[in-house]
C-alpha positions in Angstrom: 14.5 -6.8 -4.5 13.3 -6.1 -1.2 12.4 -1.6 -0.9 14.4 0.0 2.9 14.2 3.4 3.8 16.1 4.8 6.6 15.6 1.9 8.8 12.2 0.8 7.8 10.9 -2.0 5.1 8.2 -2.5 3.0 5.6 -5.5 3.5 2.8 -6.7 2.1 0.1 -8.6 2.5 -2.2 -10.6 0.5 -6.0 -9.6 2.5 -8.8 -11.6 1.4 -11.6 -9.0 1.3 -15.5 -10.4 3.7 -17.8 -12.4 1.1 -20.1 -9.4 -1.2 -17.5 -6.7 0.0 -15.7 -6.4 -4.0 -16.8 -10.3 -4.8 -14.3 -11.5 -2.4 -11.1 -11.0 -4.2 -7.7 -10.8 -2.4 -6.4 -7.5 -2.3 -2.5 -6.1 -1.7 -1.9 -4.5 1.3 0.9 -2.8 2.3 2.7 -1.6 4.9 6.3 0.2 6.8 8.3 -1.2 9.6 11.0 -1.1 12.2 10.7 -4.7 13.3 9.7 -7.8 11.2 6.1 -8.7 11.7 3.9 -11.1 12.3 2.7 -12.2 9.0 4.1 -10.1 4.9 6.9 -10.0 3.5 9.2 -8.2 2.4 8.4 -6.9 -0.7 9.5 -4.4 -4.0 8.1 -1.2 -4.0 4.5 -1.1 -6.7 4.7 0.2 -10.0 3.0 3.8 -9.3 3.5 5.0 -6.0 6.3 7.2 -4.4 6.6 7.4 -0.8 5.4 10.6 1.7 6.7 10.9 5.2 4.1 12.0 9.0 5.3 15.6 8.7 4.2 14.1 13.1 5.5 10.8 13.4 8.7 10.7 10.0 7.1 7.1 9.0 6.7 6.7 5.6 4.1 5.6 3.1 2.7 4.7 0.3 1.0 7.3 -2.1 -0.1 7.6 -5.7 2.4 8.9 -8.0 1.3 12.1 -9.2 -0.9 11.8 -13.1 -2.1 8.2 -11.6 -5.4 8.4 -10.1 -6.7 5.7 -8.2 -8.8 2.6 -9.6 -11.4 3.4 -6.1 -11.4 7.4 -7.2 -12.1 6.6 -10.9 -14.5 4.4 -10.3 -16.5 7.7 -7.7 -16.3 9.9 -10.6 -17.8 7.5 -13.0 -21.4 6.9 -11.0 -21.5 10.9 -11.2 
């Protein structure tokens, strides 16, 4: 089921990082848009995320739910 909030629709696209950075693994990039973007497909809300709102632009964005740490943050702390 496609996630919508007011006029905004959640889209996702797979992006492959450059070689040497994170082994070139494909990553899912999520973004909101009012119009149909050139790339990306409408998608569901990913697990472990919730919606936040930019106060200035009133644009929605995805953020981790409280109590859940991102893999990136755990990697940084594990190195210390």
